[in-house]
C-alpha positions in Angstrom: 0.0 0.0 0.0 1.4 3.4 -1.0 -0.4 6.7 -0.8 1.3 9.5 -2.6 0.6 12.9 -1.1 1.7 15.8 -3.3 1.0 19.0 -1.4 2.5 21.2 -4.1 0.1 19.8 -6.7 -2.8 19.5 -4.2 -3.4 15.8 -5.0 -3.4 12.5 -3.2 -3.4 9.1 -5.0 -2.8 5.5 -4.4 -1.1 2.6 -6.3 -3.7 0.2 -4.8 -7.0 1.9 -6.0 -8.4 4.5 -8.3 -9.4 6.9 -5.6 -7.9 10.4 -5.8 -8.2 13.4 -3.5 -7.8 16.9 -5.0 -7.4 20.2 -3.0 -9.8 22.9 -3.8 -8.9 26.6 -3.9 -10.5 27.2 -0.5 -8.2 24.5 1.1 -10.9 21.8 1.3 -10.4 18.4 -0.4 -12.7 16.4 -2.7 -12.4 12.6 -2.9 -13.4 10.3 -5.8 -16.6 8.5 -5.0 -17.5 10.6 -1.9 -19.8 13.6 -1.5 -18.8 16.7 0.4 -15.6 18.7 1.2 -13.0 17.3 3.6 -10.0 18.6 5.6 -6.5 17.4 4.6 -6.5 14.9 7.5 -9.9 13.5 6.4 -8.7 13.2 2.8 -5.8 11.1 4.1 -8.2 9.0 6.1 -10.4 8.5 3.0 -7.4 7.4 1.0 -6.4 4.8 3.6 -10.0 3.6 3.7 -10.1 3.3 -0.1 -7.0 1.2 0.0 -8.4 -1.0 2.7 -11.6 -1.5 0.8 -9.6 -2.3 -2.4 -7.8 -5.0 -0.4 -11.2 -6.6 0.3 -12.3 -5.1 3.6 -16.1 -4.9 4.2 -18.4 -2.8 6.3 -17.9 -5.3 9.1 -14.2 -4.4 9.4 -13.7 -2.4 12.6 -11.2 -0.1 10.9 -13.6 0.6 8.1 -16.3 1.5 10.6 -14.0 3.8 12.5 -12.6 5.6 9.5 -16.1 6.0 8.0 -17.2 7.6 11.3 -14.3 10.1 11.1 -15.4 11.1 7.6 -19.0 11.9 8.7 -17.9 14.6 11.2 -17.3 18.1 9.7 -13.8 19.4 10.0 -12.3 22.9 9.7 -15.7 24.4 8.6 -16.1 22.0 5.6 -19.4 20.2 5.3 -19.1 16.4 4.9 -21.6 13.8 4.3 -21.5 10.0 4.5 -20.9 8.1 1.3 -24.2 7.4 -0.4 -23.1 4.2 -2.2 -20.4 1.8 -1.6 
């Protein structure tokens, strides 16, 4: 598992899945397959979660449950929403 975080380009990607996080001009982050705007830390969490799911983890996985919970809570004034489809 390798997540590449390029703060200069405002992009996060993984060699394990197709999920990408992109920084917006206001400093928030959008993530492939998720609705809402996230903080940088939440974007990293979403990338780790995407890699875990790509490796076969399901909703019953305690780590998946914990990381999903972290992504529901707003951070730094950005509105976040739970993923509508998995």
